[in-house]
Structure formats: structure tokens, C-alpha cells
C-alpha positions, 0 to 999 in steps of 0.5 A: 341468060337462062331461057326459062319462064322467070327470065321471060317474065322479067323481060316482059316487065322490062318491055312494059317499063320501057313503053311506060318510059316512052321508049319506042318499040325499036329500042329493044336492047336485044337483037331479033336476028342474033343468037338464041339468047338475043332472039329470046330476049327480043321476043319477050321484051317486045311482048311486054312492050306490046302488052303495055301499049295495048293496055294504054290504048284500051284505057284511052278507048274506054267510054266515060261512065253513063249518066243514065240517059 
């Protein structure tokens, strides 16, 4: 695995997709305590998973449109 921006973005997308599929945060296929490649994969996979979770929570927290009262 090359540790570059393109790989990081791909890993973030993998994490987002995993969240949308209902996978828990601890379902990362990468080891946070492994070698440099595994740590890189874990970091960016989790970043994507967390971003997707935050986006979903923000969407639920938005209030309904006001009727003008």
C-alpha cells in the first residue's frame, strides 16, 4: 500500500461505506497497532467512518422547517 493522499481518500471512503452498511467502528480491517501500513489504513478508515457517523447524526439533529409562527 502506498501511503499517500489518494490512498488516504480511498480508505476514508471505505470507512464511510462501512458505516452506511451498518458496520461498527471496531470492524476496521486494519490494525491500529500493526506496522506503518496497517496504522495508516486504520487511521484513515476510522476517519471516514467517524465522518459518516457525524454526518448522519447532524442530519438527524436538524430541526424541521419553520412554518413562520
